[in-house]
C-alpha positions in Angstrom: 148.0 175.2 180.2 146.2 176.4 177.0 148.3 176.1 173.9 147.5 177.5 170.5 150.4 175.8 168.8 151.3 172.2 169.5 154.2 170.4 167.8 155.5 166.9 168.2 159.1 168.0 167.8 160.9 171.3 168.6 160.9 173.9 165.8 164.4 174.4 164.6 164.6 178.2 165.1 168.4 178.3 165.6 168.8 176.9 162.1 168.1 180.5 160.9 170.1 182.3 163.6 172.9 183.3 161.2 170.5 184.7 158.6 168.6 186.5 161.4 171.9 188.0 162.7 172.8 189.2 159.2 169.3 190.8 158.8 169.6 192.5 162.2 173.1 193.8 161.4 171.7 195.3 158.1 168.7 196.9 159.9 171.0 198.3 162.6 173.4 199.7 160.0 170.5 201.3 158.1 169.2 202.8 161.4 172.5 204.3 162.3 172.8 205.7 158.7 169.4 207.3 158.9 170.1 208.7 162.4 173.4 210.2 161.2 172.1 211.7 157.9 168.4 212.5 158.6 168.4 212.7 162.3 165.2 212.7 164.4 162.2 214.9 164.0 162.2 216.3 167.5 158.8 217.5 168.8 158.0 220.6 170.8 158.9 218.9 174.0 162.6 219.0 172.9 162.8 221.9 170.5 160.8 224.4 172.6 157.9 226.5 171.4 154.8 228.5 172.4 152.1 227.0 174.6 148.6 228.5 174.5 145.7 227.4 176.7 142.3 228.3 175.3 138.9 228.0 177.0 135.5 227.6 175.3 131.9 227.6 176.5 131.1 224.4 174.8 133.0 221.3 173.6 135.1 221.7 170.5 136.2 219.3 167.8 140.0 218.8 167.6 140.1 218.2 163.9 138.2 221.4 163.2 140.6 223.3 165.4 143.6 221.9 163.6 142.1 222.8 160.2 141.5 226.3 161.4 145.1 226.7 162.6 146.4 225.4 159.3 144.3 227.9 157.5 145.6 230.7 159.7 149.2 229.9 158.8 150.0 227.9 161.9 150.6 224.3 160.6 152.0 221.5 162.6 150.4 222.6 165.9 149.8 220.0 168.6 146.3 220.3 169.9 144.8 218.3 172.9 142.1 218.6 175.4 143.3 220.0 178.7 141.3 218.9 181.7 137.9 219.1 180.0 136.5 218.9 176.4 136.0 222.7 176.6 139.7 223.5 177.3 142.4 223.1 174.7 146.2 223.1 175.0 147.9 224.2 171.8 151.6 224.0 171.2 153.3 225.7 168.4 156.9 225.5 167.0 158.9 228.7 167.2 158.8 230.9 164.0 161.4 233.3 162.8 160.6 237.0 163.2 157.4 236.1 165.2 157.3 236.7 168.9 155.3 234.8 171.5 152.6 237.5 171.8 152.0 237.6 168.1 151.6 233.8 168.0 149.2 233.9 170.9 147.1 236.6 169.1 147.0 234.6 165.9 145.9 231.5 167.8 143.1 233.4 169.6 141.9 234.9 166.4 141.7 231.5 164.7 139.9 230.0 167.7 137.4 232.8 167.8 136.5 231.8 164.2 135.8 228.3 165.6 133.7 229.8 168.4 133.3 233.4 169.4 133.4 232.3 173.1 137.1 231.4 172.9 139.3 233.0 175.5 143.0 232.7 176.1 143.8 231.6 179.6 147.6 231.1 179.4 150.4 232.0 177.0 154.0 231.0 177.6 157.2 230.0 175.8 159.2 226.9 176.4 162.8 227.5 175.5 165.0 225.1 173.6 167.4 224.9 176.5 164.7 223.0 178.5 164.0 220.9 175.4 167.7 219.9 175.2 167.7 219.0 178.8 164.6 216.8 178.3 166.3 215.0 175.3 169.4 214.4 177.4 167.4 213.1 180.4 165.3 210.8 178.1 168.4 209.3 176.6 169.9 208.8 180.0 166.7 207.1 181.2 166.9 204.5 178.4 170.6 204.0 179.1 170.2 203.6 182.8 167.3 201.2 182.2 169.5 199.0 180.0 172.4 199.0 182.6 170.0 198.1 185.4 168.6 195.3 183.3 172.1 194.1 182.6 172.9 193.9 186.4 169.6 192.2 187.1 169.8 189.6 184.4 173.5 189.0 185.2 172.6 188.2 188.8 169.7 185.9 187.8 171.3 184.2 184.8 174.8 183.4 183.4 176.6 186.4 182.0 176.4 185.1 178.4 172.7 185.1 178.6 172.6 188.5 180.3 174.7 190.1 177.5 172.4 188.5 174.9 169.3 189.9 176.7 170.7 193.5 176.9 171.9 193.3 173.2 168.4 192.3 172.1 166.9 195.3 174.0 169.4 197.7 172.5 168.6 196.2 169.1 164.9 196.9 169.5 165.5 200.5 170.6 168.0 201.3 167.8 165.8 199.9 165.0 162.7 201.7 166.3 164.5 205.0 166.4 165.8 204.3 162.9 162.3 203.8 161.6 161.2 207.1 163.2 164.2 208.8 161.7 163.6 207.4 158.2 159.9 208.3 158.2 160.5 211.6 160.1 157.8 210.8 162.7 157.8 213.4 165.4 159.6 212.4 168.6 158.2 213.7 171.9 158.2 212.6 175.5 155.5 210.0 174.7 158.0 208.2 172.4 160.5 208.0 175.3 157.8 206.4 177.4 157.0 204.0 174.5 160.7 203.0 174.2 160.9 202.3 177.9 157.7 200.2 177.6 159.2 198.3 174.7 162.4 197.6 176.8 160.2 196.1 179.5 158.1 194.1 177.1 161.0 192.6 175.2 162.8 191.8 178.5 159.7 189.9 179.7 159.8 187.7 176.6 163.5 187.1 176.9 163.4 186.2 180.6 160.7 183.6 179.9 162.8 182.0 177.2 166.0 182.0 179.3 164.2 180.4 182.2 163.2 177.5 180.1 166.7 177.4 178.6 168.3 177.1 182.0 165.7 174.4 183.0 166.4 172.4 179.9 170.2 172.6 180.3 169.8 171.1 183.8 167.2 168.5 182.8 168.4 167.2 179.4 171.7 165.6 178.6 173.4 164.6 175.4 171.9 167.5 173.3 173.5 170.4 171.5 173.2 173.9 172.7 171.1 174.8 169.6 168.7 171.9 170.3 168.3 173.2 173.9 167.4 176.7 172.7 165.0 175.3 170.0 163.1 173.3 172.6 163.0 176.2 175.0 161.6 178.6 172.4 159.1 176.0 171.1 157.9 175.3 174.7 157.2 179.0 175.3 156.0 179.9 171.8 152.3 179.6 172.6 152.7 181.9 175.6 154.6 184.4 173.4 152.0 184.3 170.6 149.1 184.8 173.1 150.9 187.7 174.9 151.8 189.4 171.6 148.3 189.0 170.1 146.5 190.4 173.1 148.9 193.3 173.4 148.6 194.1 169.7 144.8 194.3 169.9 145.1 197.2 172.3 148.0 198.9 170.5 146.3 198.6 167.1 143.1 200.2 168.6 145.3 203.1 169.9 147.0 203.4 166.5 143.7 203.5 164.6 141.5 205.4 167.0 143.8 207.1 169.5 144.1 210.3 167.5 147.1 212.4 166.4 148.3 213.0 170.0 149.3 209.4 170.7 149.9 208.2 167.1 153.6 208.2 167.6 153.3 206.4 170.9 151.2 203.6 169.3 153.6 203.4 166.3 156.6 202.9 168.6 154.8 200.2 170.5 153.8 198.4 167.3 157.4 198.4 166.1 158.7 197.5 169.5 156.4 194.5 170.0 157.2 193.1 166.5 161.0 193.5 166.9 160.9 192.6 170.6 159.3 189.2 169.9 161.7 188.6 167.0 164.8 189.6 169.1 163.8 187.5 172.0 163.8 184.4 169.8 166.8 185.2 167.7 169.1 188.0 168.9 169.3 187.2 172.6 169.6 183.4 172.0 171.9 183.7 169.0 174.3 186.0 170.9 174.4 183.7 173.9 175.3 180.8 171.6 177.9 182.9 169.9 179.5 183.5 173.2 179.7 179.8 173.8 177.1 179.1 176.5 177.2 175.5 177.6 175.4 173.1 179.9 178.2 173.4 182.5 177.5 177.2 182.8 173.9 176.5 183.9 174.7 174.0 186.6 174.6 175.2 190.2 178.0 175.3 191.9 178.7 172.2 194.0 179.2 172.8 197.7 181.8 170.6 199.2 180.6 169.1 202.4 182.6 169.5 205.6 184.9 166.5 206.1 184.5 165.2 202.6 188.3 165.4 202.0 189.0 163.2 205.0 189.5 159.4 204.8 186.6 157.3 206.1 186.9 155.8 209.5 187.8 152.0 209.6 
């Protein structure tokens, strides 16, 4: 197996588990404070708004369209290609004392300044009731994912390890949302997809570490629990670094070149990968140690053979 980091002795990660736990508690407290005071900047998927589909005879530049909409008094519009480079889907936040028809006419007038061939193909309004339903379903999707993971990890591993894994996943989601709240980055359905992706990514790292922890508990004797976790994390560190690096190459490319439409998605993935790697090493393992996981908990149950309780025949 290819390794980019070789060490003669296990790295003592668990030496800093208390400091990491304190840091995580501070970050989680700040995240909850920001969510309670500043809230999330919900996008049009959740708040509702006007959707306008515009067709052109030739391809149009999205940045030019956004600049024209800003100049027409329609800032913050979400613009994306719809099907082809000649069709645009424009979403606008609702405005006071402005009805849907007026917004549509303003958009069409601005687009005809970009190209006289612009024609409006669709105009509709997405109500905030639908947006509230999407927000509720997105939150339930994340909650159900965490519960299903708890059941799966609880069946595969000991319950102390399972609770540590789920706690680390919740840790990643809460801190990511806290950063989005503090920076007031728009939250839409792509962010929900990114959070679910982060949950799966972080879980994958945690499962790899816990597999090695269980193996080391069964293989090594006369070692402390912290030493077992240190050796397991060190053994899987090369794999973790390679996975994180290759994933970051793609995510950074999306962040830099993906455009405004998926900027929030890429930002959530960047935060999730960073905190997911950190939480797999510290939060999941430190919580399992805090709950008192021991070698005896990892050993398979002994099955008593039939007749073992009988006296041997003379």
